[in-house]
N, C-alpha and C positions, 0 to 999 in steps of 0.2 A: 285867556288868551298868552297874555304879555305875559306874564310872570311863566308859562310853558313855554314861550320861546326863550327868555331868560337862563332857564335851565339850558336849553338847548346850545345857544351860544358857545362855551368850551371845548364841545364835542371838537369841534375842525379843527380848535389850535390842538387839541389833543394827540387829532389826526395826523397833521403837520407836525406834531415834533416826532410823534411816530416812526414817520415816511422821513424827518430828515436821518433821524439815527438807522433806520433800512439804509438808505442811502451812502452812509459816512461808513457802515458795515462792510456793504459792498464794493466802497470804492477802497478801502485794507485790503478788501480781500484780491481785487486785482494790482493792488498793488502789490501786493504779497508774493503773488504767482506770477509777476512780472516778464512777459513775454518777450522771448531772447530773440532778436533780429541774426543776421549773417555775420555781422561785426561782435556778435557775444556781447552787445549791450542790453536794455530793457529798448522795446520799442522797434527794435531795428534801426534805432539810429548812434550805436556804440560805445553809449552810454551809459555804465553799470556802477558808474565809482557810488552812487548817490546810496544804492543798496550796498557797498560793501563798507563803506563809510559808518553806517548804522548798525553795520555786524559788529566793527571795530569800538564801537561806542558800548551796544549789548557787552561785549568781551570786556568791555573795559567798569561798565557796572558791575559784571558776576566777579570780577577781582576785587572790588571796592569792599562788595557785602562780602567775600570770602575774608579778608584779610582782616574787616572790621569783626566780623564773625567770630574768629578764632583767637587775634587779641584779646576781646573782650571777654571771652569764653576762657583763656589763659589767667589772665586778669581776677578776676572773679573764681574759679575756683583758688589763687594765692589769697586774693584777699583777704575774702571768705572765712577762709579756714583760717588765718590768722586773729579776723574779729571773732571766732566762733571759738578759738582757745583762750582770748581773752575775756571773752563774756562767760563761758562756759566754768571758765578754772576760775579767775582773776576776779571780774567785782562781780558774776551773777548779774540778770536783771535789774534788781532792784535789790539795794543796801540799805540798813534801818541802821540808824545808829546809836544809844543813848547817852554818849560818853562813857561809855564801857559798865553801866548799868543794866540790869535785864529784861525783858517783857515777857510778862505774868505769861502763863500758860495758854491761860484762857484768851487771849489778844492773839496768841499767838495760832492756837487754832480755827479761829475763829476768822484770821486772815487765810489757813490754809485750806479754807472747806470754800475762798471764791472760784468762781467757775475758770476765772482768769488763772490760778495760782497754781504751779506743779508742782511744788517743793517749799518750806521753809527750812535754811539750815544756821545753826549758830555758829560763829566762826570768828575766830579769832588772829589778826598780820601779826607776828612780833619780826622789832628786825636784831638778825643776833650776827656772832661771827663765829659760822663751826670752821673745826680741822682736828688732825689727826692726834689726838689724844700724847702722844708721844711728843707732837712736833711743837713748836712755836709759830708754824704759819697758823695763818686764817685766813677764811674770805665773806666776805659780808652775804649776807643770805636770808631771804624772806623765808621763816616759818609758819607755816600757813597749821594753825591749829584747827581740829573740825572733830565731831563725834567722832566714836568706835566704828560705830554702826552707818558709815557713810555709804557705804554700797546698798544698806537699804531705803537709806532717807531720800541721796540722789543717785542711781546706777549712773547716768550722763556720767559726774563727775569722774566716779572711777573707770569707766569706759574710756572717755579722753585721753586718762593717765598712762591709759595702758596695767591696770594694778589687776589684783586677782578681787573678787568678790568676798572677802575675809575682813573680816574687825581690824584695826590697829589696834598692836598689841602695844601694853601700857610700858611707859618706858623706851620704848625704840624711836627711830626716824626713817623716815624714806627720800632719797636723794631724788635729786632729777642726775637722770646717767651722765650727762658732762661734767654736774657736779661732785659726783663721785670720781669719773675718770682724774678734773682734776686735784681731789685732792689725794687723790691713791688710796681710795677704801672700799670695801665691798661688802658684802651682809655678811654679816657678824661682827663688823669690826666695831671696834668704841669709837666714838668722836665726841669733840668736847664743845660745848652749844654756851656761848658765852653773851650775858643779854643786862641792861641797864633798862632797870622800870621805876616808876613810884611809888616808894611805898606807905607809910601810913605816916601824914603829916605834911608830903609832899617831895620829900629827902631821896635822890637819887641814888637808887641802892643796885650794883654788880651783882651779878648774882652767874652761877655757873654752874653746868648740869653737863653728865658725863650720861650719853643715849647708845643703843645700840644700830646697827644701821643694819633697817629690817629688808631691805633693797632698795629697787631704785624703780625710777618711773620715767616715762618719756613719754611728749605731749605734744611734739611737733612744732611746738615754738621754742627755738633757740632759747629768747629768755627765760621762760621757766625752768629747763631742761639745767640752767645752770646756774640758776641765781637761787632756785624755791627748796623749800623742806616739806617733807608733809610730817605731822605727830597727831595726836589723839589731843583731845580737851583737856582730859585728864589728866595725861602728860605736862601738859602746858600750863596747868594751874595748877599742880608739885614746884614747875622750874618756876613759876611768879610768888608763891606762896599765895598762889586763888586772888591777886592783882591783875587778872584777868582782862583786856578792852576786849570786853565782847561784844560783837556787829551778829546781826543775821541776814544773809543770803538770801533770796528771794527770786527762784525760776520761775519764769510764766512760759503759757503754753503757746502766745507769739513774742518775742520779747521786741517786735516792733508797733505792740499797741502796747507800750510800756506805759505813756501817758495816763490815760484813763485809771490803768489798775495802780499807777503810782497817785493821784487823787483817792481811789476807795481806801487802798492802804492807811494815808493818811488820813483818812476818815475815821476808819478803826480805830488807828491808834488815839487820834484826838479824842474820842467818848471812853477812852480808859485814862490819857492822862491832856488832861484841856491846858495843862499849864503849858504848853507843845517845847517838851524839852527831850526831844527830837527830830531826826533828821532822815527823810526816804531819799538818797540818790539813784539818780537810771544809772546804767551802760553808757548812754551817751555822755555823759557828766565826765566817765573815767578816761583814761588817754584821749583825750580832744584833739590833742596835736596830733597822736598817730592815725588816729580816721582821717582826721583833715588831710591829713601828705595824703592818703590811699585814694583821698577822693579827688582832692585836687590832680593825682596821679591819672586817675582813670579818666579824666575830663579832659588831659592837655593829650591824652593818648588820642580820645576819640577822635579832639576835636582836629589833630596830627589826619588822620586815615579820614575824618570827614572829608578833607579838602580834597583826595581821590574824585568823591561826587562832583566837586565845583568840574572838576577836569572832565568829567565826565557830561555836564550839561553843556559845558561849550561843545564839546563833540557830538552829542547830541543837536543840538542847535544847527552846525554848518553842516551836517547830515542830512537834517529834514530840509535846507536851506537847499542843499546840491540835487534834493530829487526833485523839488516843488521847479527847480530851474531846468532840470530833466524832462520833467512833463507839462511843459507850462504852454504848447499845443494842446494835448490830454487835455487841461484844464480850462485851459481857455475855449476847446467846445463842450464841455462841461457849464461852466457859465451862462456859455452863448444858450440851451436847455435850461436854464432856470436856477442851476445849484447857484447859493448864494457863497460867500467869503466864509461864514460862519459854518456854514454844511463840509466846507471842505475842512477848515481848521478843526471841526470836530473829526473828521476820517485822520488826519495826520495824528492828532490827539491819541487816538485810540490804536493807531499803528504805532505810537511810539513809548507808550502804555503797556503794551501786550508784548513787547519785546523787552521794557523793564522788568517784566515781570518773569517773564522768558529768562534773561539773565539775570534776577533776584532770586530765583528756585536754584539755578544755576551754583551760584555763587554761597549761598545758604547751605544745600551739601555739602561742596567744598571744604567751606570755614568748618561745619559738623565735622568732618572727615577728614582735615588735617592737624583738628583741637584735639579728638577723642584719641589719635593715633600719631602725637609728637615727639612723644619719646621715642619709638621704632622710628622715626623718619630721620632727628637727632643723630642717633645712632648710626644709620645709611650715611650718613652724611660726614659721621665721623671717619666708619670706615673706608667709602672711597675719598675721603681727603688724604686720609693717612696712604692708601694707594698710591693715587699720583703722586703725592710726596715719595714712597720707594723707589717707584719707575723718574722719577726726574732727577733723582739722588748720584745714579753714576757719571749725571753728564754735564753736574757742579763742577767748576772752576776748582771749586775748593778743595774739593772732594780728593782726598786720597787713592791710592788702590784700595787699600783695606776698611778706611769707611766706606767705600765702594759699594764691598763686600758684607757691608751687616744692612738689614732693615730697620729703616724710619719708624721706632714708634713713639709718638709722642705722648704725653701724658693725656690720661683721658679730659676732652674738651665739659664733658655735658656726666654730671655726676647723680643726675635724679634718676632715680629708677622709675619715675611716675609722676607723671605733670597735672596735677589739678585741672578739671575741667567743667565750666557751670555757667552753659548758656539758659541767661534768664528770659522768659518770655514778653516783660515787657520790653527787655532791649533787643530782641530781635524782629519785636513787629514796628518800633521806629528805624533799624536800622532799613527793613527796608521797606519801609513808609518815604524815607529822606531819599533812598535811592530811585524809586516811584517817581515822585514827585518832584527832583532835580532831571530828570527825563522829561515830564509832563511840562512844566515850567518850561522846557529847552523849546520843546516844539508847539506852545503856546505864541512864546514869539515869534521859532520861525515861521508860523501861520498868518505875521503878521505883513509878510511879503504876498498874500493870497489877492489879499486887495488890489494891488499893480496890475494883475495878470488880469484883463479883460478882454471880449473876442475884436474888439475895435485894434488894440496893442497890434497882438496876437497876427489880424490879418495886417497891419504896417509894418511890423516885421519881416513877414514872408513877401511879401511886392518888397521889399529891403535889400 
């Protein structure tokens, strides 16, 4: 019987907790209904400032979520675009280097069969001087040598450069579009490629090759389009006399799982080359300064915009305090009927959370809409600005009669046809959690004043 009694003991506690929650929800419903009296305020006392303050706080929360979502979405679109260009075209996900020596086909095949590996591509990067054959002017460029059938081996590499799925011709070079414009060459022209490499015996040898421009590529990354050229491995071997500094680029199914994939590749290479005459580098090791700058920029921007939630928290705090002051008599009656400060604090916390959730939903929807349609909004802003300047031009003191008849047409302020937008799920969830959490913490802090509202104090204030 004693054991049976002990098992039944938690039931009243659970029932009391459920009653507290039901009472809190009933209080929230009553507060949200907010009976209006003759004076326009709640409860007929002419005071509705608490509700208005809370509405303003919810609007501020929606504005903060909207700004943070839209800014982070656009920053992610721009930054991830740069990172994907660097990874897909420049560094690959992993790079295998044996000091220019080749890796056996069996080892490459074993690496390529691993589930996490998408492709393995041999490549070589040559630092060259490129210019028109009839001109002494030269431009420093990186000549990337890849297999002629790169479109079959690694389609994403070709797609990122905007090239056709055709084999790279021997004795030809494909230039970045900005490089071609800078050199003044087009498809079919001849360019001179100068490079210095180490021949047998370690002596530096200057080499010159004349290559036909097969076409141009446009990667979307200005540095590649201005300082890169593409040719086949066969052409590069002819230029260097067979002394090609060969490396191997590995593409992964998930670039963020590069650490276990790197360990696997190193284990496979270690079985074939126990001396350790190889080096495997991850994409994280390339352009570390660039990635660090992007990370710092995003962190600072998020912190600056996140300060909006600090302001929103203060607004919620003062709004809830004002609502508590407006409803002191009602709270005193509830305390006399047995309601505890914890019940009342729960009621106000639920109210603040509900308002915060409404603000988050509105702000998230508005932020996504702005991020997806920013380019049209910028064009609209430019058109409105131009129209206002046209209208104000005749009233300018410096404008002559001839100038007043001419429309004002400033150069285009926004030259991006499309602005990339990528809203990451974990960032959106974190933004919403921070917004709701700021309101909830502020409401809990304001709820401390509920302890001071007692039936005795309310009766004493009424007598006074």
